[in-house]
C-alpha positions in Angstrom: 0.0 0.0 0.0 1.3 3.4 -0.9 2.0 6.0 1.8 -0.4 9.0 1.9 1.8 12.1 1.3 2.0 14.6 4.1 1.0 18.2 3.2 4.0 20.5 3.3 5.3 23.9 2.2 8.7 25.4 1.2 9.9 28.9 0.4 12.8 29.7 -1.9 14.4 32.8 -0.5 16.1 35.0 -3.0 18.2 38.1 -2.8 20.4 40.3 -4.9 24.2 40.2 -4.6 25.6 43.0 -6.8 24.5 42.2 -10.4 23.2 38.7 -9.8 20.4 37.0 -7.9 21.1 34.3 -5.3 18.9 31.7 -3.6 19.2 30.2 -0.2 20.0 26.5 -0.1 20.2 24.5 3.1 21.9 21.2 3.7 19.9 18.4 5.4 21.6 16.3 8.0 23.6 13.4 6.8 21.6 11.0 9.1 18.2 12.4 8.2 15.6 9.8 7.1 14.4 12.1 4.3 16.9 13.4 1.6 20.1 13.1 3.8 22.9 15.5 2.7 20.7 17.1 0.0 20.4 20.8 -0.5 16.9 22.1 -0.1 14.8 25.2 0.5 13.6 25.8 4.1 10.2 24.1 4.7 8.3 21.3 6.3 5.0 19.7 7.0 1.7 21.5 7.6 0.9 21.6 11.3 -2.5 22.0 13.0 -1.6 25.5 14.0 -1.2 26.4 10.3 -4.7 25.1 9.6 -6.1 27.1 12.6 -4.4 30.4 11.7 -6.7 33.0 10.3 -5.7 36.2 8.4 -7.7 38.5 6.2 -6.9 40.5 3.1 -4.9 37.8 1.5 -4.6 37.8 -2.3 -5.1 34.2 -3.4 -2.7 32.3 -5.7 -3.5 32.5 -9.4 -3.6 28.8 -9.5 -6.0 28.2 -6.6 -7.0 24.9 -8.1 -3.7 23.5 -6.5 -5.4 24.3 -3.2 -8.7 22.6 -3.9 -10.1 26.0 -4.9 -10.0 27.0 -1.2 -8.5 30.3 0.0 -8.4 28.8 3.6 -6.3 25.9 2.4 -4.0 28.3 0.4 -3.5 30.3 3.6 -2.7 27.2 5.7 0.1 26.2 3.2 1.4 29.8 3.1 1.5 30.0 6.9 3.2 26.7 7.1 5.9 27.9 4.7 6.5 31.1 6.7 6.6 29.2 10.0 8.9 26.5 8.8 11.2 29.1 7.1 11.5 30.8 10.5 12.2 27.6 12.3 14.8 26.3 9.8 16.5 29.4 8.5 15.8 32.1 11.1 14.3 34.4 8.4 11.0 35.8 9.8 8.7 36.7 7.0 6.4 38.7 9.2 5.7 42.5 9.2 4.5 45.2 11.5 1.5 47.5 11.0 3.6 49.6 8.5 4.6 46.6 6.5 8.2 46.5 7.7 10.1 43.3 8.6 11.6 43.2 12.2 15.3 43.9 12.4 17.0 40.8 13.7 20.6 42.1 13.6 21.7 43.2 17.1 22.9 40.7 19.7 19.8 41.3 21.8 17.3 40.8 19.0 19.2 37.7 17.6 19.1 36.2 21.1 15.4 36.9 21.5 14.3 35.5 18.2 16.6 32.5 18.5 14.8 31.7 21.7 11.4 32.1 19.9 12.7 29.9 17.2 13.4 27.1 19.6 10.1 27.5 21.5 8.1 27.4 18.3 10.0 24.4 17.0 9.4 22.5 20.3 5.8 23.8 20.5 6.3 25.6 23.8 4.4 28.4 22.0 2.7 28.6 18.7 4.0 30.6 15.8 0.8 32.7 16.0 1.4 33.5 19.7 4.9 34.6 19.0 3.7 37.0 16.2 1.0 38.3 18.6 3.6 39.1 21.3 5.7 41.0 18.8 2.8 42.8 17.1 3.6 41.1 13.8 1.5 39.5 11.0 2.6 37.0 8.4 4.0 38.7 5.3 1.4 37.0 3.0 1.7 39.7 0.4 5.4 39.2 0.1 5.3 35.4 -0.6 4.3 34.1 -4.1 3.1 30.6 -5.0 5.1 28.8 -7.7 4.1 25.2 -8.1 3.2 21.9 -6.5 5.2 18.7 -6.2 4.2 15.3 -4.8 6.8 12.7 -3.9 6.4 9.6 -6.1 4.3 6.7 -4.7 7.3 4.3 -4.5 9.0 6.5 -1.9 8.9 5.5 1.8 8.4 9.1 2.9 6.1 11.2 0.8 5.1 14.9 0.8 2.6 16.9 -1.1 4.5 20.2 -1.2 3.5 23.7 -2.3 6.5 25.8 -3.4 6.6 29.6 -2.7 9.2 32.3 -3.2 10.0 35.5 -1.4 12.8 38.1 -1.2 15.0 37.9 1.8 14.5 40.6 4.5 17.4 43.0 4.3 17.8 43.4 8.0 18.0 39.7 8.9 20.6 37.0 8.4 19.9 33.3 8.1 21.3 30.5 10.2 20.7 26.8 10.1 18.9 25.1 13.0 21.8 22.6 13.6 19.2 19.8 13.8 17.6 18.9 10.5 19.7 21.4 8.6 23.4 21.7 9.2 24.7 24.2 6.7 23.5 26.9 4.3 24.8 28.7 1.3 23.8 31.4 -1.1 24.2 30.4 -4.8 22.9 31.7 -8.1 20.4 29.2 -9.5 22.7 28.7 -12.5 25.7 27.9 -10.2 23.8 25.5 -8.1 22.6 23.6 -11.3 26.2 23.4 -12.6 27.4 22.0 -9.2 24.6 19.5 -9.3 25.6 18.3 -12.8 29.2 18.0 -11.6 28.0 15.8 -8.6 29.3 18.4 -6.2 25.9 18.8 -4.5 22.7 16.7 -4.2 19.4 18.1 -5.4 16.0 16.4 -5.8 13.9 17.0 -8.9 11.5 19.6 -7.5 14.4 21.7 -6.3 16.1 21.3 -9.7 13.0 22.4 -11.6 12.5 25.4 -9.2 16.2 26.4 -9.7 15.8 26.1 -13.5 12.7 28.4 -13.3 14.6 30.9 -11.0 17.6 30.9 -13.4 15.5 32.8 -15.9 15.7 36.0 -13.8 18.5 38.4 -13.3 17.3 40.1 -10.1 15.0 39.1 -7.2 12.6 41.9 -8.1 12.1 40.3 -11.5 10.9 37.1 -9.9 8.3 39.0 -7.9 7.2 41.0 -11.0 6.6 37.8 -12.8 4.0 36.8 -10.3 2.4 40.2 -10.0 1.7 40.6 -13.7 
């Protein structure tokens, strides 16, 4: 009997480095049951708290059919991607009332949000409770849906994953969680594909196809414009 795939989300974080665009890739632990030593985008499985989270004023994905035609389901995947990205990379895609990302750059702020990160991961508090304490809201308008990939039926561990993309907050720096993910790097999509073909890094097909798509763009703003048109 085939395993039923778990619902999941991932976000490819992009940024500009001089005249080229780079994407954040994170290395999975060598002993992980799923894709050990592979480079991936931050992400993970949909949690009950993602299903329960409610926000208004969200512009739905153009391809809402990938979410059973439901805006609520779209939001749950989007919240999952934002939460998992925070847990795994430290990037907090959440904004204040003026639409600004929190600055996580001083020793004090890094320490505070690292503690939040651990508490959300261990479920000492929910992601929503953390945002409420900090007067923040998920940056839903800054994340854009790209595509859906389902792990093949013959795999022991399966995911039904929605892929999003977002520009990295300028006043934050990523860090791996040291648990599921043990390293991170910024690479241009083209460079990562070259390294993959030279067997320097491991990539799975959905990541490869997403990198091929991102390699079409020169700057991170060009990716966002593509989805806003």
